[in-house]
N, C-alpha and C positions, 0 to 999 in steps of 0.2 A: 727877190728877182732871181730867176734861174741864170746860172753861169753859162755864158756863151761858149761853144766849143772852141778850143784853142787851135790856132793855125800852126801846123808843123811843116817846116820846109827844110830842104837840104841846106847845109852850111856852104857858103861860097868861099872860095880860096882867099879872097881879100879880107875876110872877116876873121882870119886865124888869130891875129894878135888880140883882138877884143874877146874872142871866144876862149883863148887861153887864160885871160884874166878871170873870166867867169868860173872856169874849172879850178883855177888856183884858189879862188875864194871859197869855193864849195869844198875843196879837199884840204884846206889849210890845217884843220885839226883832225884829219884822218889818222888813225893809228899808224898806218904804214908810212905816211909822210912825216909824222912826228918821230918815228924811229930813224928814217933815213936822214932827216934834217931837223934835229932837235932844237937848234938855235933859230929863233923866230926871224931874225934879220936875214940869215942865210936862206931860210925857207922862202921868205918873201922874194928874194932875188932869183932863186933857182927854180922854184916851182913853176912859174910861167913857161920856162924853157922846156921842162920835162913834159908838161901838159901839151905844149905846142907840138913837140916831136911825136907824141902818141897820136894826137889829132891829125897831124899831117899824114902819118902812115895810113890812118883809117880813111882819110880823104882820097888817098891814092889807090887803096886796095879794098876799101869797104864802103861803109855808109856813115855819114855824120849828119845828124838832124838838130835843128834848133827852132826857135820861134822868131817872128819878125823883129822882136825887141831883144833877142839874144838873152832870154830869161834863163835858159839852160841849154846843155849840150849833151847829146847821146852819141857815143862813138862805138860802132860795131865793126867786127871783122866777119866776113862770110865764111861758109864752109870751105876748108882747104887752105885757108890763109892763116899762118901762125907767126907770131913775133913776140919775143919776150921784151919786158921793159928795158932790160940791159941792152938787148940788141937794138932797140929803138934809140937809146941814148948814144950808142956807138955809131950806128949807121944813119940815123935820121938826119942829122945835120953835118956829119963828118967829123965833129969835134965834141969833146966833153964840154958841158956847160961851164961858164966861168963861175968860180966860187963854189963848185960842187964839193970839193975837198976829198982827200983820200979816204977818210973814214966813211963818208957817205958812199963812195964807190965800193969800198970793201963790204959794206952792208948790202948794197945792191947785189953784189956777186954772191953773197951768202944766201939771201932770201929768194931772189927771183927764180933761180933754177929749181928750188924746192916747190915754189908755187906752180911753175910750169909742169913739173913732173906729175904733181897731183892732178892738175888740169887734164893732162892727156890720159892719165890712168882712169879718171872718172868718166871721161867722155871720149872714147877712142874713135868714134864714128863721126860723120859729118854733122856739123852744128853751127849755129850762129853764136858768136862770142861778144858779149857786151863788155867792152874794155873799160869804158868810162861812162858814167852818168852823173852829171853835176848840175845843180840848180842854184841860182843866186841865193845866198842865205836868207835875204829878206823876202824872197818869193817862195821859199819852201813851205810845204803844207797846202799848196793851192791846186794840186793836181797836175802840175807841169811835168813832173818826172814821169808819171804814168802816161801822159799824152806823148811824150818824147819817145818812149819805147814802143808805143802802139804800132807804128808802121812796120817795123821789122817783126814784131810778134805776129802780126797778121800775115806777113809774107812767109814766115817760117811755118805757120799753121797751114797755109795753103799748099806748101811744098812738103808737108809731113816731116819737118825737121825740128829738133829740139833747140832751145836757147839756153846758154850757159853763162854764168858769171861767178865771181867770187867777191866777198866783202869781209871786212874786219870789224864791223859794228853791228850790234844787235838791232839798232834802229833800222838799219838797211835791211836786215833779215825780215823784220816785220813788214816793211814796205813791199819787198819782192814777193813775200808770201801772199800779200793782198792781190798781187797781179798774177798769181798762178804758179809761181816758182816753189819748188820744194828743196829743202836742205838734203843733199845726197851724201855729204861728207863734211866733217869739221875736225880740226886738229890744231895743235900748237906748233908753231915753226920756230925752232931755236935759231940763233942765240937770243933773239929779242923777245921770246915767248909771245909772239904775235898769234892771236887766235884767229883762224880764218875759217869762214863758212863757204862751202861750194854749193851753189844752187843751180837747179835745172828745171826748165819748163818743158814738159813733153808736148808734142804737137797736138795731141787729142785730149788734153786735160783742160 
């Protein structure tokens, strides 16, 4: 039987807590999150906060899409809107998350500025920025991620704007290549030796 098209809808503000849980489960073993929060118990407590801050910023200034059952979340920032993860932590809710720890904060301060510098060097002009894309682990591989990013990809195509993202997993690189993104830069970021890929989808490709 042919799979029915998935309904993609904007995330409502009252769904933030549930959506943060989805993103936390999706990113629980992400290399960057493992580096920031190596202790799994602390990661379980802190990650929903970090995800919710990022998502709230995108709700205010960008676009956040999900499905009727919250199978996944896509958080975008539009052209001209920039915010680092550290800035989101500091400004998003006014206080640092409980149980973050000074070591995690130190690592944030070391890594995030480097990621942001590379971002703006790679794509200095107007572009859409995919800050977060996460799908419930049990639903991955069903085409949900591709459906979630489709609305903004279409909008960017119509406006003649590129779409940009970064990732630290080869599996993600393969996924985004399938959807028209190309690796434009990759490097290791000290001190955690985190390997990051920067990907871009041009509007006419």
